[in-house]
N, C-alpha and C positions, 0 to 999 in steps of 0.2 A: 038411413042416416046414422052417422056415428057421433055420439055425444062425447065431448071432451071437456075437461076442466083445466084452467090455467092457475097455478099457484104463484102469485106475485105479479105486480103490475108496475115494475120499475122500468128501467131503460129497455132491457131485453124483453120483458113481459109485454110492454106496450108495443114493441116491435113485432112480436109474435101475433098479437091481435091485429095489428095493421096489415101484416102479410096475409093472415087467414081471411080477413074480411075484404081486402081489396083484390085478392086473387081467388075469390071463392069459386068461381066457375072453372078456372083452369086447374085448381087443386082438386076439385071434385072429379074432373076428367082423369087426372093422373091416379087418384086414389080409387076410382071406380065407385065412389060413394060420396055423398055430400057430408061435409063436416060441420057440426053445430057446436059452437062454444056455449055450453049450458051454464057454467059457473066460472067466476074469476074471484080468487081468494086474495083479499088484501085488507089490512087493518084500516086503511084510509078510504075515504069516499071520493068519488069522481062524478058529481052530479051533472056536469056539463058534457060528458061523453055520450055518444049515441047508443052505447051499449051499457049504460049505467045500471040498468035493471038486472044485469047478470052478476053484479058484485055480491059477495057474501063474506062475512067475517067468521063463519062457522065451518071449520074443516070437516066436522062430522057429517054435515049435510052432504058434502061431496062424497065422503067415504061410504056412506050408507045408501047412496043412490046407485042402484045396480045398472041403471041405463048408461052411466058414465064408464066407458071402457078404456079411455086413455086419459092420463093426467100428465100435464106439462109442468115441470118444476123449474122455475126460473127465479127463485127467491135468493139463492146464494147461501154460502155458509153451511154449517152442519146443524144448527138449531134454529127453527124446528124442521129444517128440510129433511134431515135423515129420518126422524120418527114418522114424518108424514109420508115420505116415499116408501119406507118399509111397510107401513100400514096399508098403503094403496096396493102394493104388490101382494100382500097377504090377503087382501080383499078382492082379488081377481081383476085388478086394473093394471094394464101396461103403463110404463112410465117413460117419458122422454125428459131429459134434463140437459142444461148447459152448465151445470154446477161442477166445475173442475175439482173444487175442494171436496165435495161429496164423493165423486168417483174415485179420486186418489186415496181417500181415507177409508171408504166403505164399499168400494166397487166389488170386491170378491164376495162379500156378504150379500149384497143386493142382487148380484148376478145369480148367486146360488138360490135365492128365494124365487127369482123370476123363473129359473130353470125348473124348480120343483112344482111351480104352479102353471107351467107351460105358457108363460107370459114373456113380454119383451121389456128389457131395460136398455134404452138406447141413449147415446150421449155424444153424437157427432160434434155438437157445438162446444163440447168441453175443452177441445184442443183446436187451436187455430181459427176459432170463430167460424167464418164462412168458408174456410179452406177445407175441401174434402180430404180427410186423412184417415179417420177411423174406418170408414167403409173400404177405402182402397187397401189398407193394410189387411183387413179381415177377409176381403173378398178378392180384389183384383190382383194382389200380390201373394195370394194364398199358396201358389205353387212354388214360391221361393223359400229358401232358408235365409231369413233376414239375419245379418250379422251385426249391423250397426244402424243406429238412428242418431242423427245430430241435427239440431235445429235452433234457429232464432225464434223463440217461442213467446216473446213478450214485446209488444209494439212500443210500449212506453220507454223501456230501456234502449231499444233500438233507435228510437227517435233521438234520445239524449246523446247516445254515442255518435249518431250521424252528425248532429250539430257540433259535437266536439271535434270530429274528424274534418268536416267540410268548412266550418266557420270558426274553428278554434275557440269555441265557447268553453268556459269552465263548467264543471259538473253542476254547480249550484245554479248558474245562469241558465243552462240548458233545461234543468229540471223546472225552474220557475216558468220558462216559456212553455214547456209541456203542460204545466198546470193551467196556464192562461188559455191554451188552445183546447183544453178539455181532454188531453191525452193522458194526463196523470191525475190521480185523486189528490184531495187535500192532504191525506196521509198516504204517501206513496210507498210505504215500507214494503208491502207485499210485492211490488214491482221491482224497486231498486235493490232490495235485499235478496232477490232471486227466488222468493217463495212461489210466486205464480208460475215461473218457468219450471220449477221443481215439480209441482203438481202435474203439469202437463207431460213432462218427460216420464214421470211415474206411470201415467195412464198409457202412454205409447209403449213403454217397456213391458207393462203387464199384458197388453194386448198382443204385442209381437212375439213374446216369448212364453206366454201362457201361465205366468206365475206373478201374483200380486207383489208390487214393489211399493213400500210405504215411504212417504217423504222423510220420515225420521231416519231412514237408513241411507239417505242420499247426501253426500257432501255438497253443501250449497253456499256459494258466495255471490254477492251482488256486485254492483258497479260503483259503489260509493267511494271506493279507494282508488279508482282509475283517474289518473291525472292527464293533463295535456302533454306532459313529458312522456308518459307511457304511450300516448297516441303518436307522438313524434318518433319514438323508437320503433313502434310497429311499422310506421311508414318507411323508416330506414331499413328495416328487416325485409320489407316487400309485401306488407299486408295491412290489415286494419284490425281493430279490436271489436269483437262482438260478444254479447252474452250468449253462451251456448249451453243448451241441455244436451247431454250426450250419453248414450248407452251402447255398449258393445258386448258381445259374447266372448267368453274366455274358453280355453280348450278343456278345462276340467269341470264344466257344467255350471260355472258361476257367471255373473255379469259384473261389468264395471260400469258404474253410473255416477255422474256428477253434473252439477250446474255451476258454471263459473265464467268469468271473462276469459277469452282466449285470443291469441294472435291467430288470425285467419289469413292464409295466403291470398293474394290477388287472383291467383289461378283457380281458387275454389269458387264454385257457384254461389256459395253463401256470402261471399265477400261483397257482392253487389246488391244484397238485400238491404235496403235503406229505409229511413224514416219509420213510419208506423207499420210497415209491412213485416210479415213473418215468412220464413223459408224453412222447410223441413226436408232433409235428405234421408232417404231410406236406401240402404245398401243391401241388395239381394244377390244371391249367387247366380240367378238366371238373368235378371234385368240389369245388373250393375247398379249404378247410382240413379235414383229417381228423385226429383226435387218437386215439392209442392209449394206454391208461392201465392201469396195474396194478403189481403187485410185480415189480420188475426183477431180483430175485435170490432166493436161498433154495433149499433142498434140493429140495423137491417141485415148486415152480413151474418151476424149470429142468429138472428131470427130466421133467416133463410135456412140455415142448417137445422134449426129446431123443427121447423115445419116439414122439412124433408124427412126427418125421423118420424114425425107424426103420420105422414103419408105411408111410410114404410110399415108402421104399426097397423094401420088400417088394412094394408095389403096382406098382413100376416096375422090376422086374428086367429086363424085356425092352423097356422103353420109357423111356429115360432122360429125366428131368425137365430142362427147359432152365433152367439157372441158370449164368450165365456173365458174366464181364467181361474186358476186355482188360488187358494190363499197362500200367503208367504211360507217359504221353507227356511228353517234355520241355516245360516251360512250361505244363503243364495247370493247375497250382494257382497262382493269383495270389499273389505275394509279400505277406506281411502288411504290410510297410511301405508298400505301394501302396494299402491300403484307406483309405476315407473313412468316418468313423463319427461318430455322436453320442456324447458322452462326459460322464460325471460326474467331477468332480475335487474332491477334498478337500485343503485346504491350511491353512496357519497363518501368522499374522503377529502383530505386537504388538497390533494393534487390528483387529477384524473389518471395520469400515466402511472404514478406510483400506486394508486388504488388498484389499477388493473393488474399490476405485478403481484399484489396481494391476492387478488381474485384467482390468478392462475395457480397460486399455491394451494388454494382451498378447493377450487373446481377445475380439475384437469380437463383440458380440451375446451375451455371457455372461449367463445368468440365474441369479440367486442363489436358493439354497434355505435355509430356516431350519428347523432341527430342534429338537425338545424337548431341554432340558438341554444346549444347545450350549456347548462349552467356550470359555473366554476366548481371543480371538484366532483361533478356528477359523472356517473359512469353507467352505461347500460350494456348488458351482455347476455348471451344465450348459452345454455348448457344442455347436453343431451343425456337421456337415460338416467335421470336422477331419481332415486327412491324418495318418495314423499316423506317417509319417516326419518330420513337423514337430513332434511332441509334445515330444521331448527338447529341442529348441532352445527351444521356448516355456517349458518348465519351467526351463531354465537362465536364461532372461530373468527369470522370476518370482523366482528366487533372487537374482539381481543386484539386484532392486528390493525385497528384504527379505521376500518371501513364500515359504515353504517348501512345495512340493508334497508331499503325504503319500501319496496313492493316487489312482488313476483306474480307472473301471469303465465298460465299454461300456454304452450304452443300446440296448435291443433295439427292433426295429420290427415285431414280430409280436404 
């Protein structure tokens, strides 16, 4: 019998307990050993639950119990999750987590501790919820040289954008609906500002390329500035707007990584990933493009991924799974201002035709887009191969010539 402890009994934690207890026999067959939840750490009390006798508020009780070989961390955040997980690894306990913030911020350090102690630190559920992605990249695609990963990594923002595209809801109305349906938190900042997607693409980049990428080094934009006008221009261009986390390798040993709304062509497999679903494209030299699709969050999908990692830990008590990346290297991430991108720009002048004549002076090769119900004086256009660091100067020039830039959105190339 393998004793485990669960840190946290929120949405995911309660789901983990539900899966472990309701599928006890089938899990034991797969793990080749019965799993026993010995402790559940939470500051609250749950007297009505059938397993209420397993709750404790004392982390040291778990830490100092040598019979506990696996700890599941589903508390979220960095405090006290990080010191708890670090202590568990240092005391001979493998750890499974769904905590993307923890892995994105402290993954290299925790993996190094696990390696030194011949333990496992597994985090399949930290990206994509129930979508298998960590294991496929580290194992199934191991023979490939991965050159790019691009994904819709946040279900909340994808739901909002889907409502804006399909039903022409404004951002605020779509966000309110997402909150009513439980898809968005009362404070949705981590989702709509892109932080959640940033943490996830950092984890995928670290895993795929072997060097830790910290969220602080990633240019991150959310969707709060996306309007129905932008959605209309994306349709006229031949695509949709999605919040994308993207990383790609560069020829000189660096990576380019960012999170932002992008125009995605209708021909792309990611364009049809709608509502709360996630889609992650991995581009390998042998496989070509492989896409992973499914619900990226939720109680039971995430719990399923957590329990799968627990089973993996049980199977590898004496044979550590190889999952590792090095800490960050100076200059590894290409600065955002050095990037060269295709861009959509929405602007406004007194007269649309006259405004576009001004645009052509500032942006050589600009191509105009015409959307349905275009506002008076409004103009939308695309430009190719623009250096990010030159955009602000060009926008200032447009203003001098009487054209007001309102928004700009990257155009994807996948």
